[in-house]
C-alpha positions in Angstrom: 188.1 72.9 145.7 190.5 74.5 143.2 193.2 71.9 143.8 190.6 69.2 143.1 189.6 70.8 139.8 186.2 71.7 141.1 184.6 74.9 139.9 184.3 77.5 142.5 180.8 79.0 142.8 180.4 81.5 145.5 176.7 80.6 146.1 177.6 77.0 146.7 180.6 77.9 148.8 178.5 80.2 151.0 176.0 77.3 151.5 178.8 74.8 152.3 180.2 77.2 154.8 176.7 77.9 156.2 177.1 81.7 155.8 175.2 84.2 153.7 176.3 85.1 150.3 176.6 88.8 151.4 179.0 87.7 154.2 181.1 85.7 151.7 181.3 88.6 149.3 182.4 90.8 152.2 185.1 88.3 153.1 186.4 87.6 149.6 185.2 90.4 147.3 184.3 88.3 144.3 185.3 85.1 142.5 188.3 86.7 140.8 189.7 88.0 144.1 189.1 84.7 145.8 191.0 82.8 143.1 193.8 85.3 143.3 194.0 84.6 147.1 193.9 80.8 146.5 196.7 81.0 143.9 198.8 83.4 146.1 198.4 81.0 149.0 200.0 78.4 146.8 202.6 80.6 145.2 204.0 82.3 148.3 205.3 79.1 150.0 206.7 77.9 146.6 208.5 81.2 146.3 209.9 81.0 149.8 211.0 77.4 149.2 212.8 78.6 146.0 214.5 81.4 147.9 215.6 79.0 150.6 216.8 76.2 148.3 218.7 78.4 145.8 222.4 78.9 146.5 224.5 81.9 145.5 223.9 85.5 144.9 223.2 88.0 142.1 222.0 87.0 138.7 222.7 83.3 139.3 220.5 83.4 142.4 217.7 85.3 140.8 217.7 82.9 137.8 217.9 79.9 140.1 214.9 81.1 142.1 212.8 81.6 139.0 213.9 78.4 137.5 212.8 76.5 140.6 209.4 78.3 140.7 208.7 78.0 136.9 209.7 74.3 136.9 207.4 73.6 139.7 204.5 75.6 138.1 205.1 73.9 134.8 204.4 70.5 136.3 201.5 71.6 138.5 198.5 69.6 137.4 195.9 71.9 139.1 197.4 74.9 137.3 197.6 73.0 134.0 193.9 72.0 134.4 192.9 75.6 135.3 194.5 76.9 132.1 193.2 74.0 129.9 189.6 74.3 131.1 189.2 78.1 130.7 192.3 79.7 129.2 190.9 83.2 128.8 189.8 83.3 132.4 193.0 81.7 133.7 195.0 84.3 131.8 193.0 87.1 133.3 193.5 85.8 136.9 197.2 85.0 136.3 198.3 88.1 134.4 195.9 90.9 134.6 197.2 94.1 136.2 193.8 94.1 138.1 194.6 90.7 139.6 195.8 90.5 143.2 198.0 87.6 142.2 199.8 89.6 139.5 200.4 92.6 141.7 201.7 90.5 144.6 204.1 88.5 142.3 205.4 91.6 140.7 206.0 93.1 144.2 207.7 89.9 145.3 209.9 89.7 142.2 210.9 93.4 142.7 211.8 92.7 146.3 214.0 89.8 145.3 215.8 92.0 142.8 216.1 94.8 145.3 217.5 92.5 148.0 220.2 91.3 145.6 221.1 94.9 144.7 221.1 96.0 148.3 223.4 93.1 149.1 225.9 94.4 146.5 225.2 91.6 144.1 
């Protein structure tokens, strides 16, 4: 739904899945958490692709990884649409310290840096 640019309404989603709203809320928490999961499910493979495709070590490797990720994100039409349609909400989901997406990307970025340090780079 998000990739198609459709608004995600938990009530509609629960009806489409033929489950109760309470069940859906137990599964996903709330709309913010669900969107965080959706965005993470798209970011995690992109990050792995960048790690696999980027040569080298140290600073050049880290910069290459983030250049790959940021270039891809910059050209992502679903992400651009999300930001364009509701910039305040998108900013909240993408950058808030309460966001699961934010905490996971910070942890992943920290791991990348620590891996390079541990490798002596």
